[in-house]
N, C-alpha and C positions, 0 to 999 in steps of 0.2 A: 645680645644675639641669642643666648641660650633661652632667655625668657620668651623671646619672639618665636623660636622654634618650638618651645614647649606649648605656647598658646596655639600654634598651628596644629600640633599633634592632638591636643585636647579638643580643638574645634572640629577637625575633620575626622579624627580617629585613625588608628593604625591601619585598619583594613583599607580604608579609602586611600591613604597614602601609598600602600602597597599596590593597589590597583592602578593608581596614577603612575607609579614608578615602573611597573611592568608594561603599561601601555606606552610610556615614553621609550622604554627599552625596545619594544616592537617597532615603534616609529623611528627609533634610532638606527635600525637596520636600513630603513628607507633613506634616512639622512646620509648615512655613510656611503650607501650604494650610489645615490645620485651625485654626491660630491666627488666620487671616484670616477664616474663614467661620463658625466656631463661637463663639457668645457665651460669654465667661467663661474661655476658654483663653488662656494666655500662653505665649510662645515659650520662656522659660527653663524652665518646668515640663516642656514637651514634649521639649525637647532633653535634659534630665536623664534622663527616662524612656527615650528612644531610645538614648542612649549606654550607659546601664547595661544595657539590654536586649540590645544588640549584644554587649557584653562577656560577659554571662552566656551568651547563645546560643553564642558562639564557644568559651567555656570548656567548656560541656556537650558540644559537638561533639568537642572534644579528648579528653574522657573516653571510655572504652570501656564505655558503658552503652547500653541499648536506647532506641529513639526514644520509646517511650511513657513510659518512666521519666523521660527528659529532659523530656518535655512536662509531666508531673505536677510535677516539681521546679520547672520554670520558672514554671508557673502559680501554684503556692503561693507561691514567692518573690516573684513579681510582684505578687500580690494583697496580700502583706504590705507591700511597698515602697510601692505606690500608696496603700494605706489609711493608712499612716503619714505619708506626705507630704501627701496631700490633707486628711486629718483633723487635721493639725498635732499629731501624737501623739509626735513624736520626743523632746521634753523629758520628757514623762510616762513614756515607755518607758524612757529612760535612768535616770530617777530610780527607777523601780520595780526595774530590774536592780541598780542600785547598793545600794538598801536591802536587796534580797534577798541580795546577796553579803555585805553588812555583817552582816545578821542571821544568816546561816549561819555566818560566821566567829565571831561572838559566841557562837552556840550551841555550836560545836565547842570554843572556848576555855573556855566555862563548864563543859562536860562534862569536859574534860581537868583543869581546876583542881579541880573537885569530886572527881574520882578521886584527885588528888594529896592533897587534904585528908583523904581517907578512908584512904589508905595509911599503914601504920606507918612512922615516920621517926626518925632519930636526933635527939637533943635540939637539935643545932646547926642542924637544918632545921626551919623553922617553917611553919605553914599560911598560906595566902593569906587575908588578911582583906578585909572589905568586898566580898565576892563577890556581885555582883548578877546575877539571872537575865536571860536575853536578853529584850529588848523588841521584840516583833513588831508592835506597834501602828502605827508609822510606815509599815512596809511594807504592812500590810493596808489602811491608809487610802489610800495612793497606788495600790495595786493595784485597790482598789474604784473609785477615781476613773477609772482607766484603763479598767476594764471598763465603767463607765457611759458614758464617751465612745465606746467601741467600739459599745456597744448603741445609742446615739443615731445614730451613722453608719449602722449596719446597718438601723435602723428607717427612716431617711430613704430608703435604697435600696429597702426593702420597700414603703414607701408610694408611692414613685415607680412601681415596677412594678405595684402594685395599681391606681393611677390609669390607667396605660397599658392594662392589661387591660380596664378599664371604658370605654375609648375616649376618655378625657379627655386634655386637653393641659395638662401641668403642667411648669413649669420650675424645677428646683432646681440651682443652680450647683455645689454640692458633688457631687451625684450625676452631673451632666454631666461634671465634671472626672474623677471616678472612672471612669466608663465609657469615656470617650475615652482616658484615660491607660492603662487596662488594655488597650484595643484596640491602642493604639500599642505597648505592651509586647509583646503577643503577636506582632504582625507583625515587630517588631524582633528578637525572639528567633528566630522562624522564619527570617527572612532570614539571620541570622548562622549558624544551625545548618545550613541547607540549603547555603549557600555554602561552608562549611568541610567538611561531611561529604559532600555530594553533588556539589559543584563545578558547580552549575547556576544561573547568575545569573538567568535568566528566571523559573524557579520560585521563586527566593528573593524576588524583588522583586514578583512577581505579586500577593500579598495586599495589600501596601501600595499598589500602583497601583490595584487594584480599589476599595479603600477611598477613595482620594483622588478617583478619577473619579466614584464614586457621590456623594460628599459635595459636590463642586463642582457636579455636575449638579443636585442637589436644591435648591441655593440660587441657581442660575443665575449662578454666578461664572465668570470667565474661566478657560479651561483652560491658560493659558500657563505656569503653574507646573509642569505636567507635563513641560515641556521639560527642566527640571533633572533630573528622574528619568530621562528618556530618555537624556540625555547620560551620566549616571553608569552606566546599564545598558550602554550601548555600550562604555564603558571597561572594565567588568567582563567583558564577553564577550571583549574582546580579550586581557585579562590571563589569564583562565582558559583561553582557547583556546591561548595561548602556553605556559602551564604544562603543559597536557595534551600538547602536541606535544613538549615537552622530556622528559616522562616516556616517551612512546612512542619517541623517538629513543634514550633511555638504555636502554630494554629491548631495542632492536634493535642496540645497540652501534654506533650511528651517531655519528661524530665531528662536532661542530658548534661554531661560534663562539658567543660570548656576545653575543646580540642584544637583551638585555633593555632597554637604554636606547633603542635604535632602535625596538623594538616599542612601548615606552611613548610615545615621541614621535609615531609614526605613529597609534597608537590615539587619543591625545588630539586630534590634528589631524582625523582622520576623524570622531570623535565630535562635535567642534565644527562641522564642515562639515555633517554630517547633521542635527544639531539646528537649525542655521541654515536649512537647506533645508526642514525640517519646519515651521519657523515661517513661512517665506515661502509655502509651499504647504500650508496647513492642510487643504485638501479631500482630500488623499490620506493623512492621518495622524491626528492627534489629533482633529480636528473630526469625522470620521466616527464615531469611538468615542464622543466626547462627545455628539453628536447622537442616537446610538442610545440611550444611557442616558437622555438628556433626554426622548426619546419615551416611554420606559418610565415615567419620573417623572410625566409628564402624565396617565398612565392610572392612577395610584395611587389607592387608596381614601381615604376621609376618615380612617380609623384610621391609615393610613400617614402621612397629613399631620400628625395629632396626634403621632405618634411622632417625626417629624422636628423638629417645633417643640419637643417636650419634650427633645430632644437638643441644643437650642440652634441648630439649623439653620433660620434664618429669612431670608426675602428682605429686602433692605435697602429701607426706605421712602424714597421720593423727598422731597427737601426741599420743604416746603410753600411755595406762592406767597404773595406779600404780599396782605393782605386788610384788613378793617376793624380799627380800634383799633391801627393801626400805631404810634402814638405811645407806647403802653405795651406793645405786643406784643413788641417787641424789647428785650431786657435785662430780666431778671426779678428784680431785687433792689430792696429799698427804697432810699431816698435817691437818686433819679434812676435807679434800676433798673440800676446799673452797679457792677461791682467796680472800686474805684479806691484811691487812697492811704489814704483815711480818711474817715469820714462827718462831715459838719458838723452837729453836734447843737445843739439849743437848747431852752429851756424855753417856747417860744411855744405858746400854746393851739391845739390842732388840732380836737378833737372833745369834745363833752359827750354822754354816753350814759347813759340810765336803762333798767333792765331790769324793774323792778317786783318784784325778788326780795325786797326789804325796803322798808318805808315809811321816810320821812324821820324823823330823830330820833337821840338819843344811842344809842350801841351798847348800853348797859346796858338800854335800854327796848325796842329794836326787833329786836335780834339774836335769831334763833331758836336756842334751846339754846346760846347763847353762840358760835355759829358766825360766822365772817367771811363776807362776801359772796363768791360764787364768782368765780374769776379767769377772764377770757375772753381770747381772741385775736380782734381785730377784723380779719377777713380782707377784703382788697381785691381781690387778684388771685392766680391760681395759674398756675404755669408748668410745662410738660411737656418742653421740649426743652433739653437741656444741650449746649453746643457747644464746651466746652473753655475758653472765656473768660467765660462767664456763661450767662444763660438767655434763652429766648424762648418764645413760645407758638405753637402750630399755628394754621393759618388758622381764623378764626372766622366764624360766620354770625350777624348781628345780627337779633334778633327783638324787635318792639315788644309791650309788654303794657300793658293799661289799669290804672288805679289799682285796687288790690285784687284784680286777677286773679292767681291763683296760677300759679307756674311749673310745679309738679307737683301732682297731686291726692292723692297718698298719701305717707305717711312711714313709716319703719321703726318697729316697736314699741319699739325701744331708743333712739329719738331723742326728745329733749325739745324742745318748741317754745318759743322765747324771743321775746317781743315787746319790741322796743327802740325808744325814742324818741331820735333822733339829731339833734344840732344841730351844724352845721359852722361853725367859727369862721374868719372871713376867707375869702380866695379860694383854696380848696384844690382846685378842679376839681369835676367832676361824678361822680367815682368813688364808688360806694356802699361803705360799710364796715359789716360786721355780723359777729356771732359765728356760725360754722358756715356752713351752706348756706342761701342765701336762698330763701324760699318765696313771699313776696308783699311788695309795697310799696304804701303808701297814695297815691303819686303815679304818674303815667304814667312808665314806665321801659323801658329797653332791656337785653337780656341778650345777651352774646356767648357763643355756644355753639360748642364744639369738636365736640361730637357729643352725642347723647342722654345725659342724666345727667352731662354734663361741662361745667361752666360756667367760662369764663375770668374774667369780671368782669361787673358790673352798673353801668349808668349811670343816674343820676336827676338831673334839673335842678331841684334844690330845696336850700335851705339848711337846712331841717329836714324830717324825715320820720319815719314809723314803718315798721318793717320786721319781719316775722316770719321767723325762721330756725330751722333744726333742727340740734341738736348731739348727737352720740352720748353716751349715758350707759352706760358699759360697765365691767365689772370686769376685772382681770387674768385671772381664771379664764375669763371669757367670751372674751377675746381669744385665750387659749391654745387654746381649743377651736374657734376660728373656721376653722381649716384653711387650705387654699390653692387652693380651687376658684374661681379668679378669672374674671370675665367676659372674653370675648375682647377687647373694646375696651380693657379695663384692661391686659391683658397686652401688647397690641400697642403701646400708647402709653407706658405707665408702667414698662416694663422696658427701654426702648430707651436705648442709650448709643452715642456716636460711636466709630468705630474708633480714634480718636486717644487714647483714654484709656490711659495707660501700663499695662503688664501688672502692675507692682507694686501698683497700686491694686486691680486685680482680685484679686490674690493676697492682699492684706490683708483684703479683704472675705471671702474664702473662709476665711482663717485665723481671723478673729474669730468666724465663725458656724458653723464646721464641727461643733462638738459642742453647738450650741443646738438643742433638740429641736423647737421650734415657731417659726413665723414671728414671733410676738410676742417670744419670747426672743431671736431673732436681731436684731430691731430694737432691743431693749433693750441687747444686747451692743454694737452699734455706737454707740448713744447714750451708753452709759457710757464707752466708749473715748474718744470725742470730748470729753466733759466734763472729761477730765483735762488738756486743753490750756488754758493760761492765756488769759484774755480781755484784750484791749487794743485801743484805737483807733489806736495809733501803729504802723502797719505800712507797709511799703514797697509800691510798686506791683509786682504780679507781672510777671516777665519776659515780654515779648511772645511768646517762643517756647516758653513752658511752659504745660502744662495747669494751670489754677488749683487744682483739687482736689489734684492731685499735688504742686504747690508748697506748698500749705498743710499737707498730711499729712507730707511728708518733709523739708521745708526750713524753712518759716516756723514751723509748729507753735504758732502763736498767732494771734489775730485777733479779729474781731467776728462778729456773727451771720451775715452774708452767707457767710463762709467755712465756719462750722460747718454751716449748713443745706445749703449746696451739697455739702459733703463727705458728709453723712449720706445725702442723696438718691442720690448716685452710688454710695456703698458699699452702700446698701440695694438698689438695682437690680442691682448686681453680685452681690448675695447672693440674688437671685430674689424680692425684695420690691417690689411696685409702690409707687412713692413719687413725690411731687411737691413742689415748692417753693412755699410760700405766703408772701405778703408783705402787710403791713398795719401794725398797731400792737399792742403788748402791752397788757395790761389797763389800766394807768394807775393813778392814785391815786383811791381811793373816798372821796367826801365824804359822811359820814353825815348831815349836816344836810339836804342836798338830795337824797340817795339817788341820786347820779349818779357815774359814772366820769369823771374829768377826765384827758383824754389829751393829752399835750404832744408836741412834735416829737421829743424825744429818746426817745420810746417807739416810734419807727419800728422795725420788726422783720421778720426773716425766720425762718421755722420750717419744720418738716417735717410732711407728712401722709402716712401709710402706709395703704394700702387693706386692709381686712379683710372677707371675705365675710360677709354678713348685717348688717354694721354700717357699712359705708362708710368714709369717710376719718376716720382717728383721728390726733390731733395728738401729735407728739413734740418734745421740747425738748433739742437737743444743745448749745446755747450755755451755757457754764459760768457766765456771769454771771447767768443767770436760773434761777429755782427749777425743779426737776423737776416734772413733772405728777404730782400725787398721785392715783393710781387705787386704788379699793378692791380688796383682794385677792380677795374673793368676793362679798359683798353689795353691791348697787347702791343708792345713795341717790336716790330719786325723789320726795322730799318737797317739792321746789321747785314753786311754782305755775306753771300754764300758762294762757294766755288762753282764756277760756270762749267767746268769740264770734269770728267771722271778722273779718279786718281790713277796716275800712270805708275807702273812698276819702276822702282829705282834701279839704276845700272850699277851693279857691284863688279868692278873691274877684276876682282880676284875670284869671282864665281867661275866655275868651269865653262859653263855655256857662254858666258860673256867673253871669256878668254878665247874660245874657239872662234867667235865672231870677230874678235880683234885681230887675230893672226891669219885668218883665212877666209 
């Protein structure tokens, strides 16, 4: 290693290495700034792009080619590098090249041996037997797969631009990473080429500085990271100025001492001093520039706002203040709503639920076409805020509803209304459990709203109740065609992730979904990946200084539903899919004689719900111990019955109003 480093120093020279180091330091300001304010970008990816871009730009400047030729070469090379890295195409590309070389060699060998067999030979030279023709099928298959992945990536970019041209706001993390990485590549190549060929540091760093200032201003972030770029620029000015003076003195045959070390020391000292002064007196330096750009930002159009949001540049939302339902609002996982060493499960009866899908009786007599009763998820709460250690809900507004009063007046055509009769066993609190989205309850009840169409949970003070709820009935084909035209409130709340999520989690989400052509396929790709992890209740407590999802994905790699569901929601959001964590109970055991679902404590569960335009929240099951959700590929089964009349209020004989009616 030391020999290799010594060879590089001798080959390039100390001054060249210092120039490259200062240039990377200036670009590092852009790297850190973008990683901090643009959702889905990680530092490792950006540093890789910047370093390779600088080396390519420097190398092109050394070559004696025209500037426009260098620009075309750099852009084509950069597009290929960025597309390969973001699209996770490296393995497929290498496999394709290897199969191509092998097939070509096989073809040449086959041709040579065929000619050999054809030529006349002495008796002591024999023909080659068992000569098989070249097989190009593996190469063609791999090449077709690579082209398909490329087509999917380019289609995602095309769809993103089409949405932008229509004035829509659409966030696709793969497209965002592609665009920002390519922009960073261009400014990195430009900076290195101009610095080497033109020896003009300000012109070299100007595009990177403009990009950083504009980005920070759009999101309202602190401009302090610009000080790093300013300090590096001052160092570059000092070194380049000294080199130019050396050349001028050499041309004039002026004898001069070697002041390189002294100049470097003074330059670094002055750079540090000026940067410190700029930080202490921002009114005369960075703040003026930043405020000017910020003023322009405030006057931007709605279309420009949509573009900035689609590029991942969003203002950070303030932490919500404590509100109602605090007892269950903080910590959003089943079994005390906390990630801990392991769940304490039991077979104690929790809920009895009947849905009216089938009448009571033996399966042979009551089953429709031999089908089993449908499986449900009995939802209690949904959580929207991931904090690195678990889940919590945004501030809610509690609204009271009369018995039978509907929460919403309309449902989607693709939703099926299910009427459930629920009996709560023992003292399990007042939280209502139902399949899908609650529509109405036959007792007086309270709903915790995060916002319109966004329910946190429902409270009903009754040990038995009837509840109508809506569940989506959709096929895979319908979900693939749903698109990504999400409502603004869905994007604002259900794509949010804390800044503390490690970059490798974001990279994993991007790698898993880069070549998935639709949001549904991306969700399935994440679900399939997580279902490979083994299920166990015997897990250790996550370290207090670790992000829970990162710990599960890269260290633990096993666990129970809390971990699986949390990981899928975080990965889905990182992949641009609005997702939330739902908690409640799995379907339970179906008793044919009573036509009821028997739900015990060990069925406490956490799962994932992903939002699809036109269809609402759709359930996904990433936990490997539970069956995958069986969705019809194309046709949708709507043969299950629905209630024919509106839900009537239950008569509680001990209610005051009911008592007055009874006696008088």
